[in-house]
All heavy atoms as a GROMACS GRO file, in nm:
protein
  593
    1TYR      N    1  -6.572  -5.309   3.733
    1TYR     CA    2  -6.643  -5.431   3.706
    1TYR      C    3  -6.741  -5.462   3.818
    1TYR      O    4  -6.728  -5.414   3.929
    1TYR     CB    5  -6.546  -5.548   3.688
    1TYR     CG    6  -6.472  -5.586   3.816
    1TYR    CD1    7  -6.529  -5.674   3.906
    1TYR    CD2    8  -6.348  -5.533   3.844
    1TYR    CE1    9  -6.463  -5.709   4.023
    1TYR    CE2   10  -6.280  -5.567   3.959
    1TYR     CZ   11  -6.339  -5.656   4.049
    1TYR     OH   12  -6.273  -5.690   4.164
    2VAL      N   13  -6.841  -5.540   3.785
    2VAL     CA   14  -6.939  -5.590   3.881
    2VAL      C   15  -6.957  -5.738   3.852
    2VAL      O   16  -6.969  -5.778   3.736
    2VAL     CB   17  -7.075  -5.518   3.866
    2VAL    CG1   18  -7.182  -5.585   3.950
    2VAL    CG2   19  -7.061  -5.371   3.903
    3THR      N   20  -6.956  -5.820   3.955
    3THR     CA   21  -6.979  -5.963   3.939
    3THR      C   22  -7.112  -5.999   4.004
    3THR      O   23  -7.130  -5.979   4.124
    3THR     CB   24  -6.866  -6.045   4.005
    3THR    OG1   25  -6.742  -6.008   3.947
    3THR    CG2   26  -6.889  -6.194   3.985
    4LEU      N   27  -7.204  -6.050   3.923
    4LEU     CA   28  -7.332  -6.099   3.973
    4LEU      C   29  -7.336  -6.249   3.950
    4LEU      O   30  -7.338  -6.295   3.836
    4LEU     CB   31  -7.448  -6.032   3.899
    4LEU     CG   32  -7.456  -5.879   3.904
    4LEU    CD1   33  -7.573  -5.829   3.820
    4LEU    CD2   34  -7.469  -5.831   4.047
    5ALA      N   35  -7.337  -6.326   4.058
    5ALA     CA   36  -7.340  -6.472   4.046
    5ALA      C   37  -7.479  -6.515   3.999
    5ALA      O   38  -7.570  -6.433   3.983
    5ALA     CB   39  -7.304  -6.535   4.179
    6GLY      N   40  -7.497  -6.645   3.983
    6GLY     CA   41  -7.621  -6.700   3.929
    6GLY      C   42  -7.745  -6.661   4.009
    6GLY      O   43  -7.744  -6.656   4.130
    7GLN      N   44  -7.850  -6.633   3.937
    7GLN     CA   45  -7.983  -6.604   3.990
    7GLN      C   46  -7.988  -6.481   4.080
    7GLN      O   47  -8.072  -6.472   4.170
    7GLN     CB   48  -8.041  -6.725   4.063
    7GLN     CG   49  -8.062  -6.844   3.971
    7GLN     CD   50  -8.122  -6.963   4.045
    7GLN    OE1   51  -8.113  -6.973   4.167
    7GLN    NE2   52  -8.185  -7.051   3.971
    8VAL      N   53  -7.900  -6.385   4.060
    8VAL     CA   54  -7.907  -6.259   4.134
    8VAL      C   55  -8.017  -6.175   4.071
    8VAL      O   56  -8.026  -6.164   3.950
    8VAL     CB   57  -7.772  -6.184   4.130
    8VAL    CG1   58  -7.787  -6.042   4.183
    8VAL    CG2   59  -7.666  -6.259   4.208
    9GLY      N   60  -8.101  -6.117   4.156
    9GLY     CA   61  -8.207  -6.029   4.109
    9GLY      C   62  -8.176  -5.886   4.148
    9GLY      O   63  -8.134  -5.860   4.259
   10VAL      N   64  -8.197  -5.794   4.056
   10VAL     CA   65  -8.169  -5.652   4.081
   10VAL      C   66  -8.296  -5.572   4.055
   10VAL      O   67  -8.355  -5.580   3.947
   10VAL     CB   68  -8.055  -5.600   3.991
   10VAL    CG1   69  -8.026  -5.454   4.020
   10VAL    CG2   70  -7.929  -5.685   4.009
   11ALA      N   71  -8.338  -5.494   4.155
   11ALA     CA   72  -8.457  -5.409   4.140
   11ALA      C   73  -8.428  -5.294   4.042
   11ALA      O   74  -8.312  -5.262   4.014
   11ALA     CB   75  -8.498  -5.354   4.276
   12ASP      N   76  -8.533  -5.232   3.996
   12ASP     CA   77  -8.520  -5.118   3.904
   12ASP      C   78  -8.454  -5.000   3.972
   12ASP      O   79  -8.470  -4.978   4.092
   12ASP     CB   80  -8.658  -5.074   3.855
   12ASP     CG   81  -8.726  -5.179   3.769
   12ASP    OD1   82  -8.656  -5.265   3.714
   12ASP    OD2   83  -8.850  -5.175   3.758
   13HIS      N   84  -8.378  -4.923   3.896
   13HIS     CA   85  -8.321  -4.795   3.937
   13HIS      C   86  -8.225  -4.807   4.055
   13HIS      O   87  -8.220  -4.722   4.143
   13HIS     CB   88  -8.431  -4.692   3.969
   13HIS     CG   89  -8.534  -4.682   3.861
   13HIS    ND1   90  -8.507  -4.626   3.739
   13HIS    CD2   91  -8.663  -4.724   3.856
   13HIS    CE1   92  -8.615  -4.634   3.662
   13HIS    NE2   93  -8.711  -4.692   3.731
   14ILE      N   94  -8.147  -4.914   4.057
   14ILE     CA   95  -8.048  -4.938   4.162
   14ILE      C   96  -7.911  -4.898   4.110
   14ILE      O   97  -7.876  -4.928   3.996
   14ILE     CB   98  -8.048  -5.087   4.204
   14ILE    CG1   99  -8.182  -5.126   4.264
   14ILE    CG2  100  -7.935  -5.118   4.300
   14ILE    CD1  101  -8.219  -5.053   4.391
   15LYS      N  102  -7.832  -4.832   4.194
   15LYS     CA  103  -7.694  -4.797   4.158
   15LYS      C  104  -7.601  -4.898   4.222
   15LYS      O  105  -7.602  -4.917   4.344
   15LYS     CB  106  -7.660  -4.657   4.207
   15LYS     CG  107  -7.740  -4.549   4.138
   15LYS     CD  108  -7.704  -4.412   4.189
   15LYS     CE  109  -7.792  -4.307   4.121
   15LYS     NZ  110  -7.761  -4.173   4.169
   16ILE      N  111  -7.520  -4.962   4.138
   16ILE     CA  112  -7.423  -5.061   4.185
   16ILE      C  113  -7.284  -5.005   4.158
   16ILE      O  114  -7.251  -4.972   4.044
   16ILE     CB  115  -7.442  -5.197   4.115
   16ILE    CG1  116  -7.583  -5.252   4.148
   16ILE    CG2  117  -7.335  -5.295   4.158
   16ILE    CD1  118  -7.616  -5.381   4.078
   17GLY      N  119  -7.203  -4.994   4.264
   17GLY     CA  120  -7.070  -4.935   4.252
   17GLY      C  121  -6.971  -5.023   4.179
   17GLY      O  122  -7.003  -5.134   4.135
   18ASN      N  123  -6.849  -4.972   4.167
   18ASN     CA  124  -6.740  -5.047   4.103
   18ASN      C  125  -6.687  -5.153   4.198
   18ASN      O  126  -6.688  -5.137   4.319
   18ASN     CB  127  -6.627  -4.952   4.065
   18ASN     CG  128  -6.668  -4.857   3.955
   18ASN    OD1  129  -6.726  -4.898   3.856
   18ASN    ND2  130  -6.640  -4.730   3.975
   19LYS      N  131  -6.637  -5.262   4.140
   19LYS     CA  132  -6.577  -5.373   4.215
   19LYS      C  133  -6.674  -5.431   4.319
   19LYS      O  134  -6.636  -5.463   4.430
   19LYS     CB  135  -6.446  -5.330   4.280
   19LYS     CG  136  -6.341  -5.288   4.180
   19LYS     CD  137  -6.211  -5.253   4.247
   19LYS     CE  138  -6.110  -5.208   4.142
   19LYS     NZ  139  -5.985  -5.168   4.201
   20VAL      N  140  -6.799  -5.444   4.279
   20VAL     CA  141  -6.901  -5.506   4.363
   20VAL      C  142  -6.916  -5.651   4.322
   20VAL      O  143  -6.917  -5.684   4.203
   20VAL     CB  144  -7.036  -5.432   4.348
   20VAL    CG1  145  -7.150  -5.510   4.413
   20VAL    CG2  146  -7.026  -5.293   4.409
   21ARG      N  147  -6.927  -5.740   4.422
   21ARG     CA  148  -6.951  -5.882   4.397
   21ARG      C  149  -7.076  -5.923   4.474
   21ARG      O  150  -7.085  -5.899   4.594
   21ARG     CB  151  -6.833  -5.967   4.442
   21ARG     CG  152  -6.704  -5.931   4.367
   21ARG     CD  153  -6.589  -6.020   4.403
   21ARG     NE  154  -6.562  -6.015   4.547
   21ARG     CZ  155  -6.472  -6.092   4.608
   21ARG    NH1  156  -6.402  -6.178   4.540
   21ARG    NH2  157  -6.454  -6.081   4.738
   22CYS      N  158  -7.170  -5.986   4.404
   22CYS     CA  159  -7.294  -6.032   4.466
   22CYS      C  160  -7.300  -6.184   4.457
   22CYS      O  161  -7.290  -6.241   4.348
   22CYS     CB  162  -7.415  -5.971   4.396
   22CYS     SG  163  -7.420  -5.792   4.408
   23MET      N  164  -7.318  -6.248   4.571
   23MET     CA  165  -7.324  -6.394   4.577
   23MET      C  166  -7.454  -6.444   4.512
   23MET      O  167  -7.550  -6.370   4.497
   23MET     CB  168  -7.316  -6.441   4.722
   23MET     CG  169  -7.181  -6.409   4.786
   23MET     SD  170  -7.174  -6.447   4.962
   23MET     CE  171  -7.194  -6.624   4.963
   24ALA      N  172  -7.455  -6.571   4.479
   24ALA     CA  173  -7.569  -6.633   4.412
   24ALA      C  174  -7.699  -6.610   4.488
   24ALA      O  175  -7.702  -6.611   4.610
   24ALA     CB  176  -7.544  -6.782   4.394
   25GLN      N  177  -7.804  -6.589   4.414
   25GLN     CA  178  -7.941  -6.571   4.462
   25GLN      C  179  -7.960  -6.448   4.550
   25GLN      O  180  -8.057  -6.440   4.625
   25GLN     CB  181  -7.991  -6.697   4.532
   25GLN     CG  182  -7.996  -6.817   4.442
   25GLN     CD  183  -8.052  -6.940   4.510
   25GLN    OE1  184  -8.057  -6.948   4.631
   25GLN    NE2  185  -8.092  -7.036   4.429
   26ALA      N  186  -7.868  -6.352   4.543
   26ALA     CA  187  -7.885  -6.228   4.619
   26ALA      C  188  -8.000  -6.148   4.560
   26ALA      O  189  -8.026  -6.152   4.440
   26ALA     CB  190  -7.757  -6.145   4.616
   27GLY      N  191  -8.069  -6.076   4.644
   27GLY     CA  192  -8.178  -5.990   4.601
   27GLY      C  193  -8.138  -5.845   4.624
   27GLY      O  194  -8.142  -5.797   4.737
   28ILE      N  195  -8.098  -5.776   4.520
   28ILE     CA  196  -8.046  -5.641   4.532
   28ILE      C  197  -8.163  -5.543   4.526
   28ILE      O  198  -8.224  -5.523   4.422
   28ILE     CB  199  -7.944  -5.610   4.419
   28ILE    CG1  200  -7.839  -5.720   4.408
   28ILE    CG2  201  -7.882  -5.474   4.440
   28ILE    CD1  202  -7.762  -5.748   4.534
   29ARG      N  203  -8.193  -5.482   4.642
   29ARG     CA  204  -8.306  -5.389   4.652
   29ARG      C  205  -8.263  -5.247   4.683
   29ARG      O  206  -8.344  -5.155   4.676
   29ARG     CB  207  -8.400  -5.436   4.762
   29ARG     CG  208  -8.458  -5.572   4.736
   29ARG     CD  209  -8.547  -5.614   4.850
   29ARG     NE  210  -8.594  -5.750   4.829
   29ARG     CZ  211  -8.674  -5.813   4.911
   29ARG    NH1  212  -8.718  -5.753   5.020
   29ARG    NH2  213  -8.712  -5.936   4.886
   30THR      N  214  -8.136  -5.230   4.721
   30THR     CA  215  -8.086  -5.098   4.756
   30THR      C  216  -7.955  -5.074   4.682
   30THR      O  217  -7.890  -5.167   4.635
   30THR     CB  218  -8.060  -5.086   4.908
   30THR    OG1  219  -7.966  -5.186   4.947
   30THR    CG2  220  -8.189  -5.105   4.987
   31ASP      N  221  -7.914  -4.947   4.676
   31ASP     CA  222  -7.786  -4.914   4.613
   31ASP      C  223  -7.673  -4.984   4.687
   31ASP      O  224  -7.678  -5.004   4.809
   31ASP     CB  225  -7.763  -4.763   4.617
   31ASP     CG  226  -7.863  -4.686   4.531
   31ASP    OD1  227  -7.931  -4.749   4.447
   31ASP    OD2  228  -7.871  -4.564   4.549
   32ILE      N  229  -7.567  -5.019   4.613
   32ILE     CA  230  -7.450  -5.084   4.671
   32ILE      C  231  -7.328  -5.000   4.641
   32ILE      O  232  -7.299  -4.971   4.524
   32ILE     CB  233  -7.431  -5.227   4.614
   32ILE    CG1  234  -7.556  -5.312   4.638
   32ILE    CG2  235  -7.310  -5.293   4.676
   32ILE    CD1  236  -7.547  -5.451   4.580
   33PRO      N  237  -7.254  -4.960   4.746
   33PRO     CA  238  -7.135  -4.876   4.723
   33PRO      C  239  -7.019  -4.955   4.662
   33PRO      O  240  -7.020  -5.078   4.658
   33PRO     CB  241  -7.100  -4.825   4.863
   33PRO     CG  242  -7.160  -4.924   4.957
   33PRO     CD  243  -7.280  -4.982   4.888
   34ASP      N  244  -6.917  -4.884   4.617
   34ASP     CA  245  -6.796  -4.945   4.560
   34ASP      C  246  -6.733  -5.044   4.658
   34ASP      O  247  -6.747  -5.032   4.780
   34ASP     CB  248  -6.691  -4.837   4.529
   34ASP     CG  249  -6.733  -4.744   4.417
   34ASP    OD1  250  -6.830  -4.774   4.345
   34ASP    OD2  251  -6.667  -4.639   4.402
   35ASN      N  252  -6.663  -5.142   4.601
   35ASN     CA  253  -6.581  -5.238   4.678
   35ASN      C  254  -6.661  -5.312   4.784
   35ASN      O  255  -6.616  -5.328   4.897
   35ASN     CB  256  -6.463  -5.166   4.744
   35ASN     CG  257  -6.376  -5.096   4.642
   35ASN    OD1  258  -6.333  -5.155   4.544
   35ASN    ND2  259  -6.353  -4.967   4.663
   36THR      N  260  -6.779  -5.358   4.748
   36THR     CA  261  -6.866  -5.427   4.843
   36THR      C  262  -6.893  -5.569   4.798
   36THR      O  263  -6.915  -5.594   4.680
   36THR     CB  264  -7.000  -5.352   4.856
   36THR    OG1  265  -6.975  -5.218   4.898
   36THR    CG2  266  -7.093  -5.418   4.955
   37ASP      N  267  -6.891  -5.663   4.892
   37ASP     CA  268  -6.938  -5.799   4.868
   37ASP      C  269  -7.076  -5.808   4.932
   37ASP      O  270  -7.095  -5.770   5.047
   37ASP     CB  271  -6.845  -5.902   4.931
   37ASP     CG  272  -6.711  -5.910   4.860
   37ASP    OD1  273  -6.702  -5.868   4.743
   37ASP    OD2  274  -6.615  -5.960   4.920
   38SER      N  275  -7.172  -5.860   4.857
   38SER     CA  276  -7.310  -5.860   4.901
   38SER      C  277  -7.368  -6.000   4.887
   38SER      O  278  -7.330  -6.077   4.800
   38SER     CB  279  -7.389  -5.761   4.814
   38SER     OG  280  -7.522  -5.755   4.854
   39ALA      N  281  -7.464  -6.033   4.976
   39ALA     CA  282  -7.528  -6.164   4.973
   39ALA      C  283  -7.666  -6.155   5.036
   39ALA      O  284  -7.696  -6.061   5.109
   39ALA     CB  285  -7.443  -6.266   5.048
   40GLY      N  286  -7.748  -6.254   5.012
   40GLY     CA  287  -7.876  -6.265   5.078
   40GLY      C  288  -7.989  -6.192   5.007
   40GLY      O  289  -7.970  -6.123   4.909
   41ASN      N  290  -8.109  -6.216   5.058
   41ASN     CA  291  -8.228  -6.153   5.004
   41ASN      C  292  -8.315  -6.110   5.120
   41ASN      O  293  -8.374  -6.194   5.185
   41ASN     CB  294  -8.303  -6.249   4.914
   41ASN     CG  295  -8.415  -6.182   4.840
   41ASN    OD1  296  -8.435  -6.062   4.850
   41ASN    ND2  297  -8.491  -6.260   4.765
   42PRO      N  298  -8.322  -5.981   5.154
   42PRO     CA  299  -8.258  -5.870   5.084
   42PRO      C  300  -8.107  -5.870   5.108
   42PRO      O  301  -8.058  -5.928   5.205
   42PRO     CB  302  -8.322  -5.746   5.145
   42PRO     CG  303  -8.363  -5.789   5.282
   42PRO     CD  304  -8.399  -5.934   5.269
   43ASN      N  305  -8.036  -5.805   5.019
   43ASN     CA  306  -7.890  -5.808   5.024
   43ASN      C  307  -7.835  -5.738   5.148
   43ASN      O  308  -7.886  -5.637   5.192
   43ASN     CB  309  -7.829  -5.748   4.898
   43ASN     CG  310  -7.858  -5.600   4.884
   43ASN    OD1  311  -7.973  -5.562   4.874
   43ASN    ND2  312  -7.754  -5.519   4.883
   44ILE      N  313  -7.731  -5.798   5.205
   44ILE     CA  314  -7.655  -5.740   5.315
   44ILE      C  315  -7.509  -5.766   5.288
   44ILE      O  316  -7.474  -5.840   5.196
   44ILE     CB  317  -7.696  -5.799   5.453
   44ILE    CG1  318  -7.677  -5.950   5.454
   44ILE    CG2  319  -7.838  -5.760   5.489
   44ILE    CD1  320  -7.701  -6.013   5.589
   45GLU      N  321  -7.422  -5.709   5.368
   45GLU     CA  322  -7.278  -5.730   5.352
   45GLU      C  323  -7.249  -5.879   5.366
   45GLU      O  324  -7.302  -5.946   5.454
   45GLU     CB  325  -7.205  -5.646   5.458
   45GLU     CG  326  -7.055  -5.641   5.441
   45GLU     CD  327  -6.986  -5.755   5.514
   45GLU    OE1  328  -7.029  -5.791   5.623
   45GLU    OE2  329  -6.890  -5.809   5.456
   46ALA      N  330  -7.166  -5.932   5.276
   46ALA     CA  331  -7.144  -6.077   5.267
   46ALA      C  332  -7.087  -6.138   5.394
   46ALA      O  333  -7.124  -6.248   5.432
   46ALA     CB  334  -7.054  -6.109   5.147
   47GLY      N  335  -6.997  -6.068   5.464
   47GLY     CA  336  -6.942  -6.122   5.588
   47GLY      C  337  -7.050  -6.140   5.694
   47GLY      O  338  -7.054  -6.241   5.764
   48LYS      N  339  -7.138  -6.043   5.705
   48LYS     CA  340  -7.249  -6.052   5.800
   48LYS      C  341  -7.342  -6.167   5.761
   48LYS      O  342  -7.389  -6.242   5.846
   48LYS     CB  343  -7.326  -5.920   5.803
   48LYS     CG  344  -7.440  -5.917   5.901
   48LYS     CD  345  -7.506  -5.780   5.904
   48LYS     CE  346  -7.615  -5.772   6.008
   48LYS     NZ  347  -7.675  -5.637   6.013
   49TYR      N  348  -7.366  -6.183   5.632
   49TYR     CA  349  -7.450  -6.291   5.582
   49TYR      C  350  -7.392  -6.427   5.620
   49TYR      O  351  -7.463  -6.514   5.669
   49TYR     CB  352  -7.466  -6.279   5.430
   49TYR     CG  353  -7.546  -6.389   5.368
   49TYR    CD1  354  -7.685  -6.388   5.372
   49TYR    CD2  355  -7.483  -6.495   5.304
   49TYR    CE1  356  -7.759  -6.489   5.314
   49TYR    CE2  357  -7.556  -6.597   5.246
   49TYR     CZ  358  -7.694  -6.593   5.251
   49TYR     OH  359  -7.767  -6.695   5.194
   50ARG      N  360  -7.262  -6.445   5.600
   50ARG     CA  361  -7.198  -6.572   5.635
   50ARG      C  362  -7.207  -6.601   5.784
   50ARG      O  363  -7.230  -6.714   5.825
   50ARG     CB  364  -7.053  -6.573   5.586
   50ARG     CG  365  -7.040  -6.589   5.435
   50ARG     CD  366  -6.897  -6.613   5.392
   50ARG     NE  367  -6.813  -6.498   5.409
   50ARG     CZ  368  -6.792  -6.404   5.317
   50ARG    NH1  369  -6.851  -6.413   5.200
   50ARG    NH2  370  -6.713  -6.302   5.342
   51ARG      N  371  -7.189  -6.497   5.867
   51ARG     CA  372  -7.202  -6.516   6.013
   51ARG      C  373  -7.344  -6.555   6.050
   51ARG      O  374  -7.365  -6.642   6.136
   51ARG     CB  375  -7.159  -6.389   6.087
   51ARG     CG  376  -7.009  -6.363   6.081
   51ARG     CD  377  -6.965  -6.249   6.171
   51ARG     NE  378  -7.022  -6.120   6.135
   51ARG     CZ  379  -6.974  -6.040   6.041
   51ARG    NH1  380  -6.866  -6.074   5.972
   51ARG    NH2  381  -7.032  -5.923   6.016
   52MET      N  382  -7.444  -6.494   5.985
   52MET     CA  383  -7.582  -6.528   6.013
   52MET      C  384  -7.612  -6.673   5.977
   52MET      O  385  -7.679  -6.745   6.053
   52MET     CB  386  -7.676  -6.436   5.935
   52MET     CG  387  -7.681  -6.295   5.988
   52MET     SD  388  -7.771  -6.177   5.882
   52MET     CE  389  -7.925  -6.262   5.853
   53ILE      N  390  -7.562  -6.719   5.865
   53ILE     CA  391  -7.584  -6.857   5.822
   53ILE      C  392  -7.519  -6.954   5.921
   53ILE      O  393  -7.579  -7.055   5.958
   53ILE     CB  394  -7.530  -6.881   5.679
   53ILE    CG1  395  -7.610  -6.799   5.578
   53ILE    CG2  396  -7.531  -7.028   5.644
   53ILE    CD1  397  -7.757  -6.831   5.571
   54SER      N  398  -7.398  -6.922   5.967
   54SER     CA  399  -7.331  -7.013   6.061
   54SER      C  400  -7.409  -7.024   6.191
   54SER      O  401  -7.417  -7.131   6.251
   54SER     CB  402  -7.187  -6.969   6.086
   54SER     OG  403  -7.183  -6.849   6.159
   55VAL      N  404  -7.471  -6.915   6.236
   55VAL     CA  405  -7.554  -6.920   6.358
   55VAL      C  406  -7.682  -6.997   6.330
   55VAL      O  407  -7.725  -7.078   6.413
   55VAL     CB  408  -7.584  -6.777   6.409
   55VAL    CG1  409  -7.689  -6.780   6.518
   55VAL    CG2  410  -7.457  -6.712   6.459
   56MET      N  411  -7.744  -6.974   6.216
   56MET     CA  412  -7.869  -7.044   6.184
   56MET      C  413  -7.849  -7.195   6.182
   56MET      O  414  -7.937  -7.270   6.226
   56MET     CB  415  -7.924  -6.998   6.049
   56MET     CG  416  -7.986  -6.861   6.057
   56MET     SD  417  -8.068  -6.796   5.908
   56MET     CE  418  -8.039  -6.909   5.781
   57LEU      N  419  -7.733  -7.241   6.136
   57LEU     CA  420  -7.706  -7.384   6.133
   57LEU      C  421  -7.696  -7.443   6.274
   57LEU      O  422  -7.719  -7.562   6.293
   57LEU     CB  423  -7.578  -7.412   6.054
   57LEU     CG  424  -7.585  -7.380   5.905
   57LEU    CD1  425  -7.447  -7.394   5.841
   57LEU    CD2  426  -7.686  -7.471   5.836
   58ARG      N  427  -7.664  -7.358   6.372
   58ARG     CA  428  -7.651  -7.405   6.510
   58ARG      C  429  -7.778  -7.384   6.592
   58ARG      O  430  -7.783  -7.418   6.710
   58ARG     CB  431  -7.535  -7.332   6.578
   58ARG     CG  432  -7.400  -7.369   6.518
   58ARG     CD  433  -7.280  -7.304   6.586
   58ARG     NE  434  -7.306  -7.241   6.712
   58ARG     CZ  435  -7.273  -7.115   6.742
   58ARG    NH1  436  -7.215  -7.039   6.653
   58ARG    NH2  437  -7.297  -7.065   6.862
   59LEU      N  438  -7.884  -7.327   6.534
   59LEU     CA  439  -8.005  -7.296   6.610
   59LEU      C  440  -8.068  -7.417   6.680
   59LEU      O  441  -8.110  -7.405   6.795
   59LEU     CB  442  -8.107  -7.226   6.522
   59LEU     CG  443  -8.082  -7.077   6.499
   59LEU    CD1  444  -8.188  -7.020   6.405
   59LEU    CD2  445  -8.078  -7.000   6.628
   60PRO      N  446  -8.078  -7.534   6.617
   60PRO     CA  447  -8.136  -7.647   6.690
   60PRO      C  448  -8.058  -7.680   6.819
   60PRO      O  449  -8.119  -7.704   6.924
   60PRO     CB  450  -8.128  -7.763   6.590
   60PRO     CG  451  -8.129  -7.695   6.456
   60PRO     CD  452  -8.051  -7.568   6.476
   61GLU      N  453  -7.926  -7.677   6.813
   61GLU     CA  454  -7.844  -7.703   6.932
   61GLU      C  455  -7.864  -7.592   7.036
   61GLU      O  456  -7.878  -7.620   7.156
   61GLU     CB  457  -7.696  -7.710   6.892
   61GLU     CG  458  -7.602  -7.719   7.009
   61GLU     CD  459  -7.457  -7.693   6.969
   61GLU    OE1  460  -7.423  -7.707   6.850
   61GLU    OE2  461  -7.379  -7.658   7.059
   62ILE      N  462  -7.868  -7.469   6.992
   62ILE     CA  463  -7.886  -7.356   7.084
   62ILE      C  464  -8.023  -7.365   7.151
   62ILE      O  465  -8.035  -7.343   7.273
   62ILE     CB  466  -7.870  -7.222   7.008
   62ILE    CG1  467  -7.724  -7.204   6.964
   62ILE    CG2  468  -7.916  -7.105   7.094
   62ILE    CD1  469  -7.703  -7.092   6.865
   63LEU      N  470  -8.126  -7.400   7.076
   63LEU     CA  471  -8.260  -7.414   7.133
   63LEU      C  472  -8.264  -7.526   7.237
   63LEU      O  473  -8.325  -7.510   7.343
   63LEU     CB  474  -8.362  -7.439   7.022
   63LEU     CG  475  -8.507  -7.456   7.067
   63LEU    CD1  476  -8.556  -7.331   7.141
   63LEU    CD2  477  -8.596  -7.485   6.948
   64ALA      N  478  -8.200  -7.637   7.207
   64ALA     CA  479  -8.197  -7.748   7.303
   64ALA      C  480  -8.128  -7.706   7.433
   64ALA      O  481  -8.176  -7.737   7.543
   64ALA     CB  482  -8.126  -7.869   7.241
   65ARG      N  483  -8.018  -7.633   7.421
   65ARG     CA  484  -7.948  -7.585   7.540
   65ARG      C  485  -8.035  -7.487   7.619
   65ARG      O  486  -8.039  -7.492   7.743
   65ARG     CB  487  -7.816  -7.519   7.500
   65ARG     CG  488  -7.713  -7.620   7.449
   65ARG     CD  489  -7.587  -7.554   7.398
   65ARG     NE  490  -7.524  -7.476   7.504
   65ARG     CZ  491  -7.425  -7.389   7.482
   65ARG    NH1  492  -7.379  -7.370   7.360
   65ARG    NH2  493  -7.372  -7.323   7.583
   66LEU      N  494  -8.105  -7.399   7.550
   66LEU     CA  495  -8.193  -7.303   7.616
   66LEU      C  496  -8.304  -7.375   7.692
   66LEU      O  497  -8.334  -7.340   7.807
   66LEU     CB  498  -8.252  -7.206   7.513
   66LEU     CG  499  -8.354  -7.106   7.566
   66LEU    CD1  500  -8.292  -7.015   7.671
   66LEU    CD2  501  -8.413  -7.025   7.453
   67ARG      N  502  -8.365  -7.474   7.629
   67ARG     CA  503  -8.473  -7.548   7.696
   67ARG      C  504  -8.423  -7.619   7.821
   67ARG      O  505  -8.493  -7.623   7.923
   67ARG     CB  506  -8.537  -7.645   7.598
   67ARG     CG  507  -8.623  -7.572   7.497
   67ARG     CD  508  -8.700  -7.665   7.409
   67ARG     NE  509  -8.791  -7.587   7.326
   67ARG     CZ  510  -8.833  -7.627   7.207
   67ARG    NH1  511  -8.793  -7.743   7.158
   67ARG    NH2  512  -8.914  -7.552   7.138
   68LYS      N  513  -8.303  -7.674   7.815
   68LYS     CA  514  -8.246  -7.739   7.934
   68LYS      C  515  -8.226  -7.637   8.046
   68LYS      O  516  -8.256  -7.665   8.161
   68LYS     CB  517  -8.111  -7.804   7.901
   68LYS     CG  518  -8.122  -7.937   7.832
   68LYS     CD  519  -7.984  -7.998   7.814
   68LYS     CE  520  -7.992  -8.129   7.740
   68LYS     NZ  521  -7.860  -8.189   7.718
   69LEU      N  522  -8.176  -7.520   8.010
   69LEU     CA  523  -8.157  -7.416   8.111
   69LEU      C  524  -8.291  -7.370   8.168
   69LEU      O  525  -8.302  -7.347   8.290
   69LEU     CB  526  -8.082  -7.296   8.051
   69LEU     CG  527  -7.934  -7.317   8.023
   69LEU    CD1  528  -7.878  -7.201   7.941
   69LEU    CD2  529  -7.857  -7.332   8.153
   70GLU      N  530  -8.391  -7.355   8.083
   70GLU     CA  531  -8.523  -7.316   8.132
   70GLU      C  532  -8.580  -7.420   8.227
   70GLU      O  533  -8.639  -7.386   8.331
   70GLU     CB  534  -8.619  -7.294   8.014
   70GLU     CG  535  -8.592  -7.167   7.936
   70GLU     CD  536  -8.685  -7.150   7.818
   70GLU    OE1  537  -8.742  -7.250   7.770
   70GLU    OE2  538  -8.700  -7.036   7.772
   71ASP      N  539  -8.565  -7.547   8.192
   71ASP     CA  540  -8.611  -7.654   8.282
   71ASP      C  541  -8.539  -7.649   8.416
   71ASP      O  542  -8.599  -7.669   8.521
   71ASP     CB  543  -8.590  -7.791   8.217
   71ASP     CG  544  -8.686  -7.817   8.101
   71ASP    OD1  545  -8.787  -7.744   8.089
   71ASP    OD2  546  -8.657  -7.909   8.021
   72LYS      N  547  -8.410  -7.620   8.409
   72LYS     CA  548  -8.329  -7.617   8.530
   72LYS      C  549  -8.373  -7.507   8.625
   72LYS      O  550  -8.372  -7.525   8.748
   72LYS     CB  551  -8.181  -7.599   8.491
   72LYS     CG  552  -8.084  -7.620   8.603
   72LYS     CD  553  -7.942  -7.616   8.547
   72LYS     CE  554  -7.842  -7.656   8.653
   72LYS     NZ  555  -7.706  -7.663   8.600
   73VAL      N  556  -8.412  -7.391   8.572
   73VAL     CA  557  -8.452  -7.280   8.657
   73VAL      C  558  -8.602  -7.269   8.673
   73VAL      O  559  -8.651  -7.181   8.743
   73VAL     CB  560  -8.392  -7.145   8.607
   73VAL    CG1  561  -8.241  -7.146   8.613
   73VAL    CG2  562  -8.443  -7.110   8.470
   74GLY      N  563  -8.677  -7.356   8.606
   74GLY     CA  564  -8.822  -7.360   8.624
   74GLY      C  565  -8.900  -7.255   8.549
   74GLY      O  566  -9.004  -7.210   8.595
   75VAL      N  567  -8.851  -7.214   8.433
   75VAL     CA  568  -8.927  -7.120   8.349
   75VAL      C  569  -8.946  -7.182   8.212
   75VAL      O  570  -8.894  -7.288   8.181
   75VAL     CB  571  -8.854  -6.983   8.334
   75VAL    CG1  572  -8.842  -6.915   8.468
   75VAL    CG2  573  -8.720  -6.999   8.269
   76GLY      N  574  -9.020  -7.115   8.129
   76GLY     CA  575  -9.044  -7.165   7.993
   76GLY      C  576  -9.190  -7.196   7.974
   76GLY      O  577  -9.273  -7.179   8.064
   77ASP      N  578  -9.225  -7.244   7.856
   77ASP     CA  579  -9.366  -7.270   7.825
   77ASP      C  580  -9.401  -7.417   7.835
   77ASP      O  581  -9.494  -7.464   7.772
   77ASP     CB  582  -9.400  -7.214   7.686
   77ASP     CG  583  -9.312  -7.272   7.576
   77ASP    OD1  584  -9.221  -7.350   7.607
   77ASP    OD2  585  -9.336  -7.237   7.461
   78ASN      N  586  -9.327  -7.493   7.915
   78ASN     CA  587  -9.358  -7.637   7.929
   78ASN      C  588  -9.467  -7.660   8.027
   78ASN      O  589  -9.489  -7.619   8.127
   78ASN     CB  590  -9.232  -7.715   7.970
   78ASN     CG  591  -9.130  -7.711   7.859
   78ASN    OD1  592  -9.160  -7.675   7.747
   78ASN    ND2  593  -9.009  -7.748   7.891
   0.00000   0.00000   0.00000
């Protein structure tokens, strides 16, 4: 079986393995091997995708911390 959630797009001539699950709005541009969870556009392994999203949600805080450190050591584009 293959599970494609809502609004998943699949390019032409792609091979999708057995027991593959693709999260919503994934963009499948490359072959996917058996027993894979996929997410994102372009598609990547779902665990990596979730980790990337969790970091992206923290980017404003990370940037603020970086700017403080740059000010402290006297570097940066200020």
